[in-house]
C-alpha positions in Angstrom: 101.3 57.6 100.1 104.0 55.1 99.0 106.8 54.7 96.5 105.8 52.1 93.6 109.1 51.5 92.0 109.0 48.0 92.9 105.9 47.1 91.1 105.8 47.3 86.9 102.2 48.0 87.0 102.9 51.5 85.5 104.1 50.0 82.4 100.8 48.5 81.7 97.3 50.1 81.2 96.5 53.0 83.8 93.2 53.8 82.6 90.8 53.2 85.3 93.3 53.3 87.9 94.2 57.0 87.4 92.5 60.0 85.4 95.9 61.9 84.8 99.4 61.4 84.6 101.9 64.1 85.5 105.5 63.9 84.3 108.6 65.5 85.3 110.7 66.6 82.2 114.5 66.5 83.1 115.8 63.2 84.0 112.2 61.5 83.6 111.1 62.1 80.1 114.5 63.2 78.7 117.6 61.9 79.7 119.1 65.5 80.3 120.5 65.2 83.6 124.1 64.3 82.3 123.9 67.3 80.0 122.7 69.7 82.8 125.7 68.8 85.0 128.2 69.5 82.3 126.7 72.8 81.8 126.3 73.5 85.8 129.8 72.3 86.3 131.6 74.6 83.6 129.5 77.6 84.3 129.9 77.7 88.1 133.5 76.6 87.6 134.3 79.6 85.6 133.0 81.8 88.6 135.0 80.0 91.0 132.3 78.0 92.7 132.6 74.0 92.9 129.5 71.9 92.2 130.2 68.2 92.9 128.1 65.9 90.7 126.4 64.1 93.8 125.3 67.5 95.2 123.8 68.3 91.8 121.7 65.4 91.8 120.4 66.1 95.3 119.2 69.2 94.2 117.1 67.9 91.3 113.8 69.9 90.7 115.2 72.9 92.3 115.1 76.3 90.2 118.3 77.5 88.7 118.2 80.7 90.8 117.7 79.0 93.9 120.7 76.6 93.2 123.0 79.5 92.3 122.1 81.4 95.5 122.7 78.3 97.8 125.9 77.5 96.2 127.1 81.1 96.5 126.0 81.2 100.1 127.8 78.1 101.0 131.0 78.8 99.3 130.9 82.9 100.2 130.9 83.8 96.6 128.9 86.6 95.0 127.7 86.4 91.2 125.2 88.0 89.2 122.5 85.6 89.7 120.5 86.3 86.5 123.6 86.3 84.2 124.8 83.1 85.6 121.5 81.6 85.4 121.2 82.6 81.6 124.8 81.3 81.1 124.0 78.2 82.6 120.9 77.8 80.4 122.7 78.7 77.4 125.6 76.2 78.0 122.7 73.4 78.3 120.9 74.6 75.0 124.4 74.3 73.4 124.5 70.6 74.5 120.8 70.0 73.6 121.4 68.3 70.1 122.7 65.3 72.2 119.5 65.2 74.2 118.0 61.8 74.2 114.4 60.6 75.5 114.2 58.2 78.3 112.1 55.8 76.2 110.8 53.7 79.2 109.0 56.7 80.5 108.2 58.2 76.9 106.5 54.9 76.2 104.2 55.3 79.0 103.0 58.7 77.9 102.8 57.2 74.3 100.4 54.4 75.2 98.2 56.9 77.3 98.0 59.5 74.7 94.4 60.3 74.2 93.2 58.0 76.9 94.2 59.8 80.0 94.8 63.4 80.8 98.4 64.2 80.9 100.8 67.2 82.0 104.2 68.0 82.3 105.3 69.8 85.7 108.9 70.6 85.8 111.1 73.0 87.9 112.8 74.0 84.6 112.3 77.3 82.7 109.5 77.2 79.9 111.9 78.0 77.1 114.0 74.9 77.9 111.3 72.4 78.8 109.6 73.3 75.4 112.6 72.9 73.5 113.2 69.5 75.0 109.6 68.4 74.3 109.9 69.6 70.9 113.1 67.9 70.2 111.6 64.8 71.3 108.9 65.3 69.1 106.3 64.8 72.2 104.8 68.5 72.7 101.4 67.6 71.6 101.0 64.7 73.7 100.4 67.1 76.8 97.3 68.9 77.7 99.2 71.2 80.1 102.9 72.2 80.8 103.9 73.7 84.0 107.2 75.2 84.6 109.2 77.3 87.0 107.5 80.5 86.1 103.9 79.2 86.8 104.0 78.8 90.3 105.7 81.1 93.2 106.7 78.0 95.3 108.6 75.1 93.8 109.3 71.5 94.7 109.2 70.1 97.3 106.1 72.2 97.7 103.2 70.8 95.8 102.2 73.7 93.9 103.4 72.6 90.4 101.6 69.1 90.6 98.4 70.9 91.8 98.3 73.4 89.0 98.8 70.5 86.6 96.1 68.7 88.2 93.9 71.8 88.1 94.8 72.5 84.5 94.0 68.9 83.5 90.6 69.1 85.5 91.6 66.2 87.4 91.3 65.5 91.3 94.9 65.3 92.6 94.4 61.9 94.2 93.4 60.7 90.8 96.9 61.6 89.3 100.1 59.4 89.2 103.2 61.2 89.1 106.4 60.2 87.5 109.7 61.6 89.0 113.5 61.1 89.5 114.2 63.4 92.4 113.7 63.4 96.0 112.2 66.9 96.0 109.7 65.6 93.1 108.7 62.7 95.3 108.1 65.1 98.3 106.0 67.5 96.0 103.8 64.6 94.7 103.2 63.2 98.4 102.5 66.9 99.5 100.0 67.1 96.7 98.3 63.8 97.7 99.4 62.0 94.6 100.9 58.5 94.3 104.2 58.5 92.4 106.8 56.4 90.8 110.5 56.7 91.0 111.7 56.1 87.4 115.3 56.1 88.2 115.7 52.2 88.8 114.2 51.6 85.2 116.2 54.1 83.3 
């Protein structure tokens, strides 16, 4: 499988080329990553833990609890993971009124609505993903929504994408994934799916 970011083919009609489209949410459908970083930075700083911005982006797609555990281990800190996770998600929700869609990706979903099976597959928690999709007014566009609660293993493992394909009743090799993180790219490849890195176009 190869990265397809150098070609604009995915901004044209994809019917006939694929049977299903699978979209990550944060940083792909929504321009949420800057807001997530503010929430992470402030939540962890309040607990004496540093979280540099470049490190944050390198961990894109990883579940909240896993990020907290890794940072605590690295910095020899101990926090209540559940409480810290809740605090971070609440901090993000407090910023969500500032959330904007990433139009270049949302336009792809809009143009294929009703033409191809479409799903969201995210490492985020369902409450937060559902609220983002609702705020952008695009919830009904998708036939399936997979979040971190739905699989035991997460990106870079392929489980989320494979579950999305199963729910869409589409062969994994007939799916195209839209992602913004290396963990997501690895998960798509492991699922046998072609993928697009949306970052150069956002």
